[in-house]
C-alpha positions, 0 to 999 in steps of 0.5 A: 179795255184794261190798263195793265200797267202804265205803258200797256193796255189790253182790249178784246178783239170784240171791243174794236167794233164797239169802242174803236174810238176809245182804243185809238185814243189810247194809242196816243198814250200806250200800245194796246194788246189785242186779245182773243179768248184772253190770249194776245193776238196783236199789238197796236201802236201809234204811227209815231211809235211804229216809226220810232221802233223802225228807226231803232231797229234799223240802227241796231241792224247797222250797228250789228253789221258794222260789228260783223264787218270789223270782226271779219276785217280783223280776222282777215288781217290776222290770217294774213299775218300768220302766213 
């Protein structure tokens, strides 16, 4: 496993068999990008980080939906004024 920068580590898929404990321990500090033939195929993150990402995504979706609702509402109001 290689640390490529302070917040990401790389590991070959084959390393999962021989160094799983080390890779899982690394997840406490950074995500681990799994590679096959030196190409990324998956990213492992800790359960806590995954939940954090899910919450952030849900918040972003809520903000986008609220923005779209306001945009449609203001467009509907503008349409009523034109009549």
